[in-house]
C-alpha positions in Angstrom: 0.0 0.0 0.0 2.8 2.4 0.9 4.4 1.6 -2.5 1.3 2.4 -4.3 0.8 5.7 -2.4 4.2 6.7 -3.1 3.8 6.0 -6.9 0.6 8.0 -7.2 2.1 11.0 -5.2 5.4 10.8 -7.5 3.3 10.6 -10.8 4.5 12.8 -13.6 2.5 15.9 -14.2 0.0 15.7 -17.2 0.4 17.5 -20.4 -1.4 20.8 -19.1 1.1 21.0 -16.2 4.2 20.6 -18.5 6.2 24.0 -19.1 9.5 23.9 -20.5 11.9 26.3 -22.3 12.5 25.6 -26.1 16.0 26.9 -26.9 17.1 26.9 -30.5 20.7 27.5 -31.1 21.8 28.9 -34.5 25.2 29.3 -35.8 25.6 32.1 -38.7 28.8 30.2 -40.0 26.8 26.9 -40.3 23.9 28.6 -41.8 26.1 30.4 -44.6 27.8 27.0 -45.3 24.4 25.1 -45.5 23.0 27.9 -47.8 26.4 27.7 -50.0 25.9 23.8 -50.3 22.4 24.0 -51.2 22.9 26.9 -54.1 25.8 24.6 -55.1 23.4 21.6 -55.5 20.9 23.6 -57.3 23.1 24.9 -60.0 24.8 21.5 -60.6 21.2 20.0 -60.9 20.2 22.8 -63.4 23.3 22.3 -65.4 22.7 18.5 -65.4 19.0 18.8 -66.6 19.6 21.4 -69.1 22.1 19.2 -70.8 20.0 16.2 -70.6 16.9 18.2 -72.1 19.0 19.7 -75.0 21.3 16.8 -75.8 18.6 14.0 -75.4 15.5 15.9 -75.9 13.7 14.1 -72.9 12.2 15.3 -69.8 13.8 12.8 -67.7 10.4 11.7 -65.8 9.6 15.6 -65.3 12.8 16.3 -63.2 13.9 18.4 -65.8 11.4 21.2 -65.1 11.6 20.5 -61.3 15.2 21.6 -61.2 15.4 23.9 -64.3 16.1 27.6 -63.0 14.0 28.9 -65.9 11.0 27.2 -64.5 8.6 29.0 -62.0 7.4 25.9 -60.7 10.5 24.2 -59.5 12.7 23.5 -56.3 15.1 26.6 -57.1 12.1 28.8 -57.0 10.8 27.3 -53.8 14.4 27.8 -52.2 14.5 31.3 -53.2 11.1 32.1 -51.8 12.0 30.3 -48.4 15.3 32.2 -48.1 13.7 35.5 -48.9 10.9 34.6 -46.3 13.7 33.9 -43.8 15.1 37.5 -44.5 11.6 38.9 -43.8 11.6 37.0 -40.4 15.0 38.3 -39.3 14.4 41.6 -40.4 11.0 41.5 -38.5 12.7 40.5 -35.4 15.3 43.2 -35.6 12.6 45.8 -36.2 10.5 44.7 -33.2 13.8 44.8 -31.0 14.5 48.2 -32.4 10.8 49.5 -31.8 11.2 48.4 -28.2 14.1 50.7 -27.5 12.8 53.5 -29.7 15.6 53.2 -32.1 15.7 56.0 -34.7 16.0 53.4 -37.7 13.2 51.3 -36.6 11.0 52.3 -39.8 13.9 51.5 -42.1 14.0 47.9 -40.6 10.2 47.6 -40.9 10.1 48.7 -44.5 13.1 46.3 -45.2 11.0 43.5 -43.8 8.0 44.4 -46.1 10.2 44.5 -49.1 11.5 41.0 -48.5 7.9 39.7 -47.7 7.0 41.2 -51.1 10.2 39.5 -52.7 9.3 36.2 -51.3 5.6 36.3 -52.4 6.6 37.6 -55.8 9.0 34.7 -56.2 6.2 32.3 -56.6 3.4 34.6 -57.7 5.6 36.0 -60.4 4.0 39.6 -60.1 7.1 41.2 -61.8 6.4 39.0 -64.9 2.8 40.2 -64.9 3.5 43.9 -64.6 6.4 43.4 -67.2 3.9 41.9 -69.7 1.7 45.1 -69.1 4.7 47.4 -69.9 5.7 45.2 -72.9 2.2 45.4 -74.4 2.0 49.0 -74.0 5.4 50.2 -75.0 6.5 47.1 -77.2 9.9 46.9 -75.4 12.8 44.7 -76.8 16.5 44.2 -76.8 17.9 44.9 -73.2 14.2 45.8 -72.2 13.0 42.5 -73.5 12.1 41.9 -69.7 10.6 45.3 -68.9 10.0 44.6 -65.2 13.5 45.6 -65.0 12.4 49.3 -65.3 10.6 48.8 -62.1 13.6 47.4 -60.6 15.9 50.2 -61.6 13.5 52.8 -60.4 13.1 51.1 -57.1 17.0 50.9 -56.7 17.3 54.6 -57.5 14.8 55.4 -54.9 16.0 52.9 -52.2 19.6 54.0 -52.2 19.4 57.6 -51.2 16.6 56.9 -48.8 18.8 54.2 -46.9 22.2 55.8 -47.2 22.2 57.4 -43.7 20.9 54.1 -42.2 23.7 52.2 -44.1 26.5 54.5 -43.1 25.4 54.0 -39.3 25.8 50.2 -39.5 28.5 48.5 -38.0 31.5 48.3 -40.2 31.3 44.4 -40.9 27.6 44.4 -41.2 28.0 47.5 -43.5 30.1 45.5 -46.1 28.1 42.5 -45.8 25.1 44.5 -46.7 26.9 46.1 -49.6 28.3 43.0 -51.1 24.9 41.1 -50.7 23.2 43.9 -52.2 25.4 44.4 -55.2 25.5 40.7 -56.0 21.7 40.4 -55.8 20.9 43.6 -57.8 23.9 42.6 -60.4 22.4 39.2 -60.9 18.6 40.3 -60.7 18.9 43.4 -62.9 22.2 43.4 -64.6 22.4 39.8 -66.0 18.7 39.8 -66.5 19.0 42.6 -68.9 21.9 40.8 -70.9 19.8 37.7 -70.8 17.0 39.7 -72.2 18.8 40.8 -75.3 20.3 37.3 -76.0 16.5 35.8 -75.8 15.4 38.7 -78.2 18.2 37.8 -80.6 18.5 34.0 -80.3 15.4 32.8 -78.3 15.6 30.8 -74.9 16.0 27.2 -76.3 19.7 27.1 -76.2 22.8 26.4 -74.0 23.9 30.0 -73.8 20.6 31.4 -72.5 20.4 28.5 -70.0 24.0 29.0 -68.5 23.2 32.8 -68.4 20.2 32.0 -66.3 22.2 29.9 -64.1 24.6 32.7 -63.5 21.8 35.1 -62.8 20.1 33.0 -60.4 23.1 31.9 -58.6 24.1 35.6 -58.0 20.6 36.2 -56.6 20.8 33.2 -54.2 24.3 34.0 -53.2 23.3 37.6 -52.3 20.4 36.5 -50.3 22.5 33.9 -48.5 25.3 36.6 -47.5 22.2 38.9 -46.5 21.0 36.1 -44.0 24.6 35.9 -42.8 24.8 39.6 -42.1 21.4 39.7 -40.4 22.3 36.6 -38.0 25.5 38.4 -37.0 23.6 41.7 -36.5 20.9 39.8 -34.4 23.8 38.1 -32.3 25.4 41.4 -31.5 22.2 43.2 -30.9 19.6 40.9 -29.7 20.8 38.6 -27.0 17.7 36.3 -26.6 14.5 36.0 -28.7 11.3 34.7 -26.6 8.0 33.7 -28.2 5.1 33.9 -25.7 1.8 32.4 -26.7 -1.1 34.0 -24.7 
């Protein structure tokens, strides 16, 4: 009887009584290494399926379009959307922390988070292509502007740079350079290489190896730029936000 009473009194708490702290440790270096390996895999997969399609004329059981960087419904598109969404979450965390202490650049962080949320949505919803088609039909663009959405991209960059110049200059030195490198790589691929690719398509079409490899260069630059930006945000969080708690009320 005594043993029975002891077992009853020492029974573990039920699910409603359990309370524990969940701590997730994130290493910026391991994250950037993992993203780098993922990008390398996607580029190699794209090259393989492109050569397979162009040389053999087969779809490889549908895997060609699942790993083709030119396809919107593919694994690379999903990867790009997810990494951009990660940028949004990290920027949102920083902006919330800045708002709590009344930082002068709170709105800058908030706007950045909104921009990356839109970019993540656009990656799968292809809003930029839809807007570009409207411009193309209205003005009959061609050559370097064969993808006319880059006009909006250039205008956006021209507006963003002066608006964020003071914010950028006040960043810590290492974060500042990482932001600059990631932004230059991303814009260089997303707008610069895209315009060169547009001209090539207007002259030679897109069903050729050159266009496919240029697309690989463009997408790899975009993915690399986002990966470096994630690394920079993690470093900034580590230095400025010691702990993140999620409370469910």
